[in-house]
DRENDO-1510 file (C-alpha; in Angstrom, 1 decimal, always signed):
<recs>
REC; n; res; u; v; w
REC; 1; MET; +81.5; +77.7; +134.1 .
REC; 2; ARG; +85.5; +78.2; +132.9 .
REC; 3; ASP; +87.8; +79.8; +135.6 .
REC; 4; PRO; +88.8; +83.4; +134.1 .
REC; 5; ALA; +91.9; +83.7; +132.3 .
REC; 6; PRO; +94.9; +84.2; +134.5 .
REC; 7; VAL; +95.9; +88.4; +134.2 .
REC; 8; ARG; +99.7; +88.5; +132.1 .
REC; 9; ARG; +102.1; +90.4; +134.0 .
REC; 10; PRO; +103.7; +92.7; +132.0 .
REC; 11; LEU; +106.9; +91.9; +130.3 .
REC; 12; VAL; +110.1; +93.8; +130.9 .
REC; 13; LEU; +112.8; +93.4; +128.4 .
REC; 14; VAL; +116.5; +94.1; +129.2 .
REC; 15; ALA; +119.2; +94.4; +127.0 .
REC; 16; ASP; +122.8; +94.9; +128.4 .
REC; 17; ASP; +125.8; +92.9; +127.5 .
REC; 18; ALA; +127.0; +92.9; +131.1 .
REC; 19; PRO; +125.8; +89.6; +132.6 .
REC; 20; ASP; +126.1; +90.8; +136.1 .
REC; 21; SER; +123.7; +93.6; +135.1 .
REC; 22; ARG; +121.4; +91.8; +133.2 .
REC; 23; THR; +121.0; +88.9; +136.8 .
REC; 24; LEU; +120.4; +92.3; +139.1 .
REC; 25; PHE; +117.6; +93.3; +137.0 .
REC; 26; ALA; +116.4; +89.5; +136.7 .
REC; 27; MET; +116.1; +89.6; +140.4 .
REC; 28; MET; +114.8; +93.2; +140.9 .
REC; 29; LEU; +112.2; +92.7; +138.3 .
REC; 30; LYS; +110.7; +89.3; +139.1 .
REC; 31; PRO; +108.5; +89.6; +142.3 .
REC; 32; ARG; +106.1; +92.2; +140.0 .
REC; 33; TYR; +107.1; +91.3; +136.3 .
REC; 34; ASP; +107.9; +88.7; +133.6 .
REC; 35; THR; +111.6; +89.2; +131.8 .
REC; 36; ARG; +113.5; +88.4; +128.9 .
REC; 37; LEU; +117.0; +89.0; +128.7 .
REC; 38; ALA; +118.9; +89.9; +125.7 .
REC; 39; SER; +122.7; +90.6; +125.6 .
REC; 40; SER; +123.5; +92.7; +122.3 .
REC; 41; GLY; +121.6; +94.8; +120.3 .
REC; 42; THR; +120.9; +93.1; +117.6 .
REC; 43; GLU; +119.2; +90.3; +120.4 .
REC; 44; ALA; +117.3; +93.3; +121.8 .
REC; 45; LEU; +115.5; +94.1; +118.4 .
REC; 46; TYR; +114.7; +90.3; +118.0 .
REC; 47; ALA; +113.4; +89.8; +121.0 .
REC; 48; ALA; +111.3; +93.2; +121.2 .
REC; 49; ASN; +109.3; +91.6; +117.6 .
REC; 50; VAL; +109.0; +87.8; +119.8 .
REC; 51; GLU; +105.2; +87.2; +121.1 .
REC; 52; PRO; +103.7; +88.6; +123.5 .
REC; 53; LYS; +105.4; +92.0; +122.7 .
REC; 54; PRO; +107.4; +93.5; +125.4 .
REC; 55; ASP; +105.3; +95.8; +127.4 .
REC; 56; ILE; +108.8; +98.4; +128.3 .
REC; 57; ILE; +112.2; +97.8; +127.2 .
REC; 58; LEU; +115.4; +98.8; +129.8 .
REC; 59; LEU; +118.4; +99.1; +127.3 .
REC; 60; ASP; +121.7; +99.9; +128.0 .
REC; 61; VAL; +124.0; +102.4; +125.5 .
REC; 62; VAL; +127.3; +100.6; +125.0 .
REC; 63; MET; +126.4; +97.2; +123.6 .
REC; 64; PRO; +129.5; +95.8; +121.1 .
REC; 65; ASP; +127.1; +95.8; +118.1 .
REC; 66; LEU; +124.7; +98.1; +118.0 .
REC; 67; ASP; +124.6; +100.6; +120.5 .
REC; 68; GLY; +121.5; +101.4; +122.8 .
REC; 69; TYR; +120.7; +104.7; +120.6 .
REC; 70; GLU; +120.6; +102.8; +117.3 .
REC; 71; VAL; +118.6; +99.9; +118.7 .
REC; 72; CYS; +116.1; +102.6; +120.2 .
REC; 73; ARG; +116.1; +104.5; +116.6 .
REC; 74; ARG; +115.1; +101.2; +115.1 .
REC; 75; LEU; +112.3; +100.5; +117.3 .
REC; 76; LYS; +111.0; +103.7; +117.0 .
REC; 77; ALA; +111.0; +103.7; +113.2 .
REC; 78; ASP; +109.2; +100.3; +113.1 .
REC; 79; GLU; +105.5; +100.5; +113.5 .
REC; 80; ALA; +105.4; +97.2; +115.3 .
REC; 81; THR; +107.8; +98.3; +118.3 .
REC; 82; ALA; +107.2; +102.1; +118.0 .
REC; 83; ASP; +105.1; +102.7; +120.9 .
REC; 84; ILE; +106.9; +100.7; +123.5 .
REC; 85; PRO; +108.5; +102.6; +126.1 .
REC; 86; VAL; +112.4; +102.7; +125.9 .
REC; 87; ILE; +114.3; +103.4; +129.4 .
REC; 88; PHE; +117.6; +103.5; +129.1 .
REC; 89; VAL; +120.1; +102.6; +131.4 .
REC; 90; THR; +123.7; +103.6; +131.3 .
REC; 91; SER; +126.9; +104.6; +133.2 .
REC; 92; ARG; +126.8; +107.7; +131.1 .
REC; 93; THR; +125.5; +110.8; +133.1 .
REC; 94; GLY; +126.7; +113.5; +130.7 .
REC; 95; PRO; +123.5; +116.0; +130.1 .
REC; 96; LYS; +124.5; +115.5; +126.0 .
REC; 97; ASP; +123.5; +111.7; +126.7 .
REC; 98; GLU; +120.5; +112.0; +128.1 .
REC; 99; THR; +119.4; +114.9; +125.8 .
REC; 100; TRP; +120.1; +112.7; +123.1 .
REC; 101; ALA; +118.3; +109.8; +124.5 .
REC; 102; LEU; +115.3; +111.7; +124.9 .
REC; 103; LYS; +115.4; +112.7; +121.1 .
REC; 104; LEU; +115.2; +109.3; +120.2 .
REC; 105; GLY; +111.9; +108.6; +121.8 .
REC; 106; ALA; +113.0; +107.4; +125.1 .
REC; 107; ALA; +110.7; +107.6; +127.9 .
REC; 108; ASP; +113.2; +107.6; +130.6 .
REC; 109; PHE; +117.1; +107.4; +131.4 .
REC; 110; LEU; +118.3; +105.9; +134.4 .
REC; 111; THR; +122.2; +106.0; +135.4 .
REC; 112; LYS; +124.6; +103.0; +136.8 .
REC; 113; PRO; +124.7; +102.3; +139.8 .
REC; 114; ILE; +121.0; +101.6; +139.9 .
REC; 115; ASN; +118.6; +102.5; +142.8 .
REC; 116; ALA; +116.2; +99.7; +143.0 .
REC; 117; SER; +113.3; +101.6; +144.2 .
REC; 118; SER; +113.7; +104.2; +142.1 .
REC; 119; ALA; +113.9; +102.4; +139.0 .
REC; 120; LEU; +110.9; +100.4; +140.1 .
REC; 121; LEU; +108.9; +103.5; +140.3 .
REC; 122; ARG; +109.7; +104.9; +137.0 .
REC; 123; ILE; +109.1; +101.7; +135.4 .
REC; 124; ALA; +105.8; +101.4; +137.1 .
REC; 125; ALA; +105.0; +104.9; +136.2 .
REC; 126; GLN; +105.5; +104.5; +132.4 .
REC; 127; LEU; +103.5; +101.6; +132.4 .
REC; 128; ALA; +100.7; +103.1; +133.6 .
REC; 129; LEU; +100.9; +105.9; +131.1 .
REC; 130; ARG; +101.1; +103.2; +128.4 .
REC; 131; GLU; +98.1; +101.4; +130.2 .
REC; 132; ARG; +96.1; +105.2; +129.9 .
REC; 133; ALA; +97.4; +105.6; +126.3 .
REC; 134; ARG; +95.8; +101.9; +125.8 .
REC; 135; SER; +92.8; +102.9; +127.3 .
REC; 136; LEU; +92.4; +106.2; +125.8 .
REC; 137; GLU; +93.0; +104.3; +122.0 .
REC; 138; ASN; +90.2; +101.3; +122.8 .
REC; 139; ALA; +87.6; +104.6; +123.9 .
REC; 140; ILE; +88.3; +106.5; +120.9 .
REC; 141; ALA; +87.6; +103.5; +118.6 .
REC; 142; GLU; +84.9; +103.0; +120.4 .
REC; 143; SER; +83.5; +106.5; +119.9 .
REC; 144; LYS; +84.4; +105.9; +116.1 .
REC; 145; THR; +82.4; +102.8; +116.0 .
REC; 146; GLU; +79.6; +104.2; +117.3 .
REC; 147; LEU; +80.0; +107.3; +115.4 .
REC; 148; HIS; +80.1; +104.9; +112.1 .
REC; 149; ARG; +76.9; +103.0; +112.9 .
REC; 150; THR; +74.8; +106.0; +114.0 .
REC; 151; ARG; +75.6; +106.9; +110.2 .
REC; 152; ARG; +74.4; +104.6; +108.7 .
REC; 153; LEU; +71.3; +104.4; +110.9 .
REC; 154; VAL; +70.6; +108.3; +109.6 .
REC; 155; ILE; +71.6; +107.2; +105.8 .
REC; 156; ARG; +69.3; +103.9; +106.2 .
REC; 157; ARG; +66.2; +106.3; +107.7 .
REC; 158; LEU; +67.1; +109.0; +104.6 .
REC; 159; ALA; +66.3; +106.4; +102.2 .
REC; 160; ARG; +63.1; +105.1; +104.4 .
REC; 161; ALA; +61.7; +108.7; +103.9 .
REC; 162; MET; +62.6; +108.5; +100.2 .
REC; 163; GLU; +60.3; +105.4; +100.0 .
REC; 164; TYR; +57.1; +107.0; +101.9 .
REC; 165; ARG; +57.2; +109.7; +99.5 .
REC; 166; GLU; +57.6; +107.9; +96.9 .
REC; 167; GLY; +54.3; +106.0; +98.2 .
REC; 168; GLY; +54.9; +103.7; +100.2 .
REC; 169; LEU; +57.8; +101.4; +101.8 .
REC; 170; THR; +59.3; +99.1; +99.8 .
REC; 171; HIS; +62.5; +97.0; +100.3 .
REC; 172; ARG; +64.5; +98.5; +97.2 .
REC; 173; VAL; +67.2; +100.0; +99.0 .
REC; 174; ALA; +68.3; +96.9; +100.9 .
REC; 175; ARG; +68.3; +94.9; +97.7 .
REC; 176; ILE; +70.2; +97.5; +95.9 .
REC; 177; SER; +72.6; +97.8; +98.7 .
REC; 178; GLN; +73.1; +94.0; +98.6 .
REC; 179; TYR; +73.3; +94.1; +94.4 .
REC; 180; VAL; +76.0; +96.9; +94.6 .
REC; 181; LYS; +78.2; +95.0; +96.7 .
REC; 182; LEU; +77.9; +91.8; +94.8 .
REC; 183; LEU; +78.9; +93.8; +91.6 .
REC; 184; CYS; +81.9; +95.5; +93.2 .
REC; 185; GLU; +82.5; +92.1; +94.2 .
REC; 186; GLY; +82.5; +90.8; +90.8 .
REC; 187; TYR; +84.6; +93.7; +89.2 .
REC; 188; GLY; +87.2; +92.8; +91.5 .
REC; 189; ALA; +87.6; +95.5; +94.4 .
REC; 190; SER; +88.6; +95.1; +97.4 .
REC; 191; GLN; +86.6; +94.3; +100.3 .
REC; 192; ALA; +86.8; +97.6; +102.0 .
REC; 193; HIS; +85.1; +99.5; +98.7 .
REC; 194; CYS; +82.7; +96.4; +98.4 .
REC; 195; GLU; +81.5; +97.7; +101.8 .
REC; 196; LEU; +82.1; +101.6; +101.3 .
REC; 197; LEU; +79.7; +101.4; +98.0 .
REC; 198; ALA; +77.2; +99.1; +100.1 .
REC; 199; GLU; +76.5; +101.7; +102.8 .
REC; 200; ALA; +76.4; +104.5; +100.9 .
REC; 201; ALA; +74.1; +103.1; +98.4 .
REC; 202; PRO; +70.7; +103.9; +100.4 .
REC; 203; MET; +71.4; +107.7; +99.6 .
REC; 204; TYR; +71.9; +107.2; +95.6 .
REC; 205; ASP; +68.3; +108.1; +94.9 .
REC; 206; ILE; +68.0; +111.1; +97.8 .
REC; 207; GLY; +67.4; +114.0; +95.1 .
REC; 208; LYS; +63.9; +112.8; +94.7 .
REC; 209; LEU; +63.0; +114.5; +97.5 .
REC; 210; GLY; +63.2; +117.8; +96.0 .
REC; 211; VAL; +61.2; +116.2; +92.8 .
REC; 212; PRO; +57.5; +117.3; +93.4 .
REC; 213; GLU; +55.2; +114.5; +95.1 .
REC; 214; ALA; +52.4; +115.2; +92.8 .
REC; 215; ILE; +55.3; +113.8; +90.0 .
REC; 216; LEU; +56.7; +111.3; +91.9 .
REC; 217; CYS; +53.4; +109.3; +92.6 .
REC; 218; LYS; +52.0; +109.5; +89.1 .
REC; 219; ALA; +50.4; +106.3; +88.4 .
REC; 220; GLY; +50.4; +107.3; +84.3 .
REC; 221; ALA; +52.4; +108.2; +81.5 .
REC; 222; LEU; +55.3; +111.4; +82.1 .
REC; 223; SER; +54.9; +114.9; +80.7 .
REC; 224; GLU; +58.0; +115.9; +79.2 .
REC; 225; SER; +57.9; +118.9; +81.5 .
REC; 226; GLU; +57.7; +116.4; +84.4 .
REC; 227; TRP; +60.6; +114.2; +82.8 .
REC; 228; LYS; +62.6; +117.0; +82.8 .
REC; 229; GLU; +61.7; +117.6; +86.8 .
REC; 230; ILE; +62.6; +114.2; +87.6 .
REC; 231; ARG; +66.0; +114.1; +85.6 .
REC; 232; ARG; +66.9; +117.2; +88.1 .
REC; 233; HIS; +67.1; +114.3; +90.8 .
REC; 234; PRO; +70.4; +113.6; +90.5 .
REC; 235; GLU; +72.1; +117.3; +91.2 .
REC; 236; ILE; +69.4; +117.6; +94.0 .
REC; 237; GLY; +71.0; +114.7; +95.3 .
REC; 238; ALA; +74.3; +115.9; +95.4 .
REC; 239; ASN; +73.4; +119.1; +96.9 .
REC; 240; ILE; +71.4; +117.3; +99.9 .
REC; 241; ILE; +74.4; +115.3; +100.5 .
REC; 242; GLY; +76.9; +117.9; +100.4 .
REC; 243; GLU; +80.7; +117.7; +99.6 .
REC; 244; HIS; +82.7; +115.8; +102.5 .
REC; 245; LYS; +86.3; +114.6; +102.8 .
REC; 246; ASP; +84.9; +111.5; +104.8 .
REC; 247; ALA; +84.7; +108.5; +102.5 .
REC; 248; LEU; +81.2; +107.5; +103.1 .
REC; 249; LEU; +79.7; +110.6; +102.4 .
REC; 250; ALA; +81.6; +111.2; +99.6 .
REC; 251; THR; +81.0; +107.8; +97.7 .
REC; 252; ALA; +77.0; +108.6; +98.3 .
REC; 253; ARG; +77.2; +111.9; +96.8 .
REC; 254; VAL; +78.9; +110.6; +93.7 .
REC; 255; MET; +76.5; +108.1; +93.4 .
REC; 256; ALA; +73.6; +110.4; +93.8 .
REC; 257; LEU; +74.7; +112.2; +91.1 .
REC; 258; THR; +75.9; +110.1; +88.5 .
REC; 259; HIS; +74.3; +106.6; +88.8 .
REC; 260; HIS; +72.0; +108.1; +85.5 .
REC; 261; GLU; +75.2; +108.9; +83.4 .
REC; 262; ARG; +75.6; +106.0; +80.2 .
REC; 263; TRP; +78.7; +104.7; +79.1 .
REC; 264; ASP; +77.9; +106.4; +75.6 .
REC; 265; GLY; +77.4; +109.8; +76.8 .
REC; 266; GLY; +74.0; +109.7; +76.5 .
REC; 267; GLY; +73.3; +110.2; +80.4 .
REC; 268; TYR; +72.7; +112.6; +82.5 .
REC; 269; PRO; +73.1; +115.1; +84.2 .
REC; 270; SER; +76.2; +116.2; +82.6 .
REC; 271; GLY; +76.8; +113.7; +79.6 .
REC; 272; LEU; +79.8; +112.0; +81.0 .
REC; 273; GLU; +81.4; +109.2; +79.0 .
REC; 274; GLY; +83.1; +105.7; +79.5 .
REC; 275; GLN; +85.2; +106.2; +82.5 .
REC; 276; ALA; +85.0; +109.9; +82.4 .
REC; 277; ILE; +81.9; +108.4; +84.8 .
REC; 278; PRO; +83.3; +107.6; +88.4 .
REC; 279; TRP; +83.2; +104.5; +88.5 .
REC; 280; PRO; +80.4; +104.2; +91.7 .
REC; 281; GLY; +77.8; +105.9; +89.5 .
REC; 282; ARG; +78.8; +103.0; +87.1 .
REC; 283; ILE; +77.9; +100.1; +89.6 .
REC; 284; MET; +74.6; +102.1; +91.0 .
REC; 285; ALA; +73.5; +102.6; +87.0 .
REC; 286; VAL; +73.4; +98.8; +86.5 .
REC; 287; ALA; +72.2; +97.7; +90.2 .
REC; 288; ASP; +69.3; +100.5; +89.9 .
REC; 289; ALA; +68.2; +99.5; +86.1 .
REC; 290; PHE; +67.9; +95.6; +87.3 .
REC; 291; GLU; +66.2; +96.8; +90.3 .
REC; 292; ALA; +64.0; +99.0; +88.2 .
REC; 293; MET; +63.2; +96.3; +85.7 .
REC; 294; THR; +62.4; +93.3; +88.4 .
REC; 295; SER; +60.1; +95.3; +91.1 .
REC; 296; THR; +56.3; +96.6; +90.2 .
REC; 297; GLN; +56.6; +100.4; +89.4 .
REC; 298; ARG; +53.3; +102.7; +89.4 .
REC; 299; HIS; +53.1; +103.1; +85.4 .
REC; 300; ARG; +53.9; +99.2; +84.8 .
REC; 301; GLN; +54.9; +96.0; +85.7 .
REC; 302; ALA; +57.7; +93.9; +86.8 .
REC; 303; ILE; +59.4; +92.0; +84.3 .
REC; 304; PRO; +60.9; +88.5; +84.4 .
REC; 305; VAL; +64.9; +88.4; +85.8 .
REC; 306; ALA; +65.7; +86.6; +82.5 .
REC; 307; VAL; +64.1; +89.3; +80.3 .
REC; 308; ALA; +66.0; +92.2; +82.6 .
REC; 309; ALA; +69.4; +90.0; +82.3 .
REC; 310; THR; +69.2; +90.0; +78.6 .
REC; 311; ARG; +68.6; +93.7; +78.8 .
REC; 312; ILE; +71.4; +94.6; +81.1 .
REC; 313; ALA; +73.0; +92.7; +78.7 .
REC; 314; GLN; +72.7; +94.2; +75.8 .
REC; 315; GLU; +73.3; +97.8; +77.0 .
REC; 316; SER; +77.0; +96.7; +77.3 .
REC; 317; ARG; +79.0; +99.7; +76.1 .
REC; 318; LYS; +75.7; +101.3; +75.4 .
REC; 319; GLN; +74.0; +102.6; +78.9 .
REC; 320; PHE; +76.4; +100.2; +80.9 .
REC; 321; ASP; +80.4; +99.9; +81.8 .
REC; 322; PRO; +81.3; +96.6; +80.3 .
REC; 323; GLY; +83.2; +95.8; +82.9 .
REC; 324; VAL; +80.3; +96.1; +85.1 .
REC; 325; VAL; +78.4; +94.1; +82.9 .
REC; 326; GLU; +80.7; +91.0; +83.3 .
REC; 327; ALA; +80.4; +91.6; +87.0 .
REC; 328; PHE; +76.8; +91.4; +86.8 .
REC; 329; LYS; +77.1; +88.3; +84.8 .
REC; 330; LYS; +79.2; +86.8; +86.9 .
REC; 331; LYS; +77.1; +87.3; +90.2 .
REC; 332; LEU; +73.7; +86.7; +88.8 .
REC; 333; ARG; +72.7; +83.9; +90.3 .
REC; 334; GLU; +73.7; +85.7; +93.9 .
REC; 335; ILE; +71.7; +88.8; +92.8 .
REC; 336; VAL; +69.0; +86.6; +92.0 .
REC; 337; GLU; +69.3; +84.9; +95.5 .
REC; 338; VAL; +69.2; +88.4; +97.1 .
REC; 339; ARG; +66.2; +89.5; +95.2 .
REC; 340; GLN; +63.9; +86.4; +96.2 .
REC; 341; ARG; +65.2; +86.6; +100.2 .
REC; 342; ILE; +64.6; +90.1; +100.2 .
REC; 343; SER; +60.8; +90.4; +98.9 .
REC; 344; ASP; +58.5; +93.0; +99.1 .
REC; 345; GLU; +56.6; +90.9; +101.3 .
REC; 346; LEU; +58.9; +90.1; +103.7 .
REC; 347; GLU; +57.8; +92.1; +107.1 .
REC; 348; GLY; +60.5; +94.0; +109.4 .
REC; 349; ILE; +63.8; +94.5; +107.2 .
REC; 350; HIS; +63.4; +98.0; +107.6 .
REC; 351; ASP; +64.7; +97.7; +111.0 .
REC; 352; LEU; +67.7; +95.4; +109.7 .
REC; 353; ASP; +71.0; +96.6; +109.2 .
REC; 354; PHE; +71.3; +95.3; +105.7 .
REC; 355; THR; +74.6; +96.9; +105.1 .
REC; 356; PRO; +77.8; +95.5; +106.1 .
REC; 357; ASP; +79.0; +95.5; +109.6 .
REC; 358; SER; +82.4; +97.1; +109.1 .
REC; 359; ALA; +83.8; +100.3; +110.4 .
REC; 360; GLY; +86.8; +99.5; +107.9 .
REC; 361; GLY; +84.4; +100.1; +105.0 .
REC; 362; GLY; +83.6; +103.4; +105.6 .
REC; 363; ASP; +87.5; +104.3; +106.1 .
REC; 364; ALA; +88.3; +103.3; +102.1 .
REC; 365; ASP; +90.1; +106.5; +100.4 .
REC; 366; PRO; +87.4; +108.0; +98.1 .
REC; 367; ALA; +90.1; +109.2; +96.1 .
REC; 368; ALA; +91.5; +105.4; +95.3 .
REC; 369; LEU; +88.1; +104.7; +94.0 .
REC; 370; ALA; +89.3; +105.9; +90.8 .
REC; 371; LYS; +92.5; +103.9; +90.6 .
REC; 372; LEU; +90.4; +100.6; +90.1 .
REC; 373; PRO; +91.1; +98.6; +87.5 .
REC; 374; ALA; +90.2; +99.9; +83.7 .
REC; 375; SER; +87.0; +98.1; +82.6 .
REC; 376; GLY; +87.0; +96.3; +79.3 .
</recs>
């Protein structure tokens, strides 16, 4: 068994151009803290960015190059050092000096000559405040992660409810989530966008909850009126999901509403054409078509993968975005591997988390989806 790693002592950066002051602080701090010394404003800025970064900075005001006020302003303007507490240490005692220091973001203001007991108490207080702030940030991050996992779980359970209503559980949603992720990767999207779309994918057909069960489960050919009911499911799905600022739900709504639009404008419900179709809908159109063709349906048997792939290629610039079709060709081998790995005969996958385990995916900006590279 390994011994636990030693706890690192807090690191205090002391920036003062007077050697006597630096020596005094080093001696005063040594029993409780590690120290790093700087003799000018420029050195202080450099020392504040060396790993491990200091936990607190004691900063003189009057220094030969950059004064303490300018050093503090630059530290607070830099995201890498903005949260490090700064305590000014100076012989200036005017109220304007202290007010200006606090406006710049200083945590405290000590005047020379230093009272060692008081200084140590103030340093300890600022370090304790920073530690509490870190603990709170960690707790918030854990809560966000748990909320994200719960939200994904609800999405998967809604997808399962839809499968039950269509006549029984399959692994269709699990496969489609993986197809969507692969298509995004093949298209050149960022990892955050790939994971976001894969997480949103299970809800794309949720609108079928609003279609009469007799139509969904009908084994024979559908009549024109029954097809009319089926074609309502994109808008029903969008209404079920609702409008949200949250990237995951916003993307799920876009997928539900637009996955039956066609590149040539002949799709539904809005007859959108080309790049007017949101990118998530164009990705889902190919993923859904491949899944539908290669899986057994109530009204027809599955067709071979090679035949399905050929049909998708033939529908480039007709039903499908040509850029997504190229991504499909690029990723076809991996798509086939997913189909084989997550077959309907596989047991237990309904309880697996088949979408990416990443909180970042849910944080992607849905507006950024419109800025992805234009397809051919």
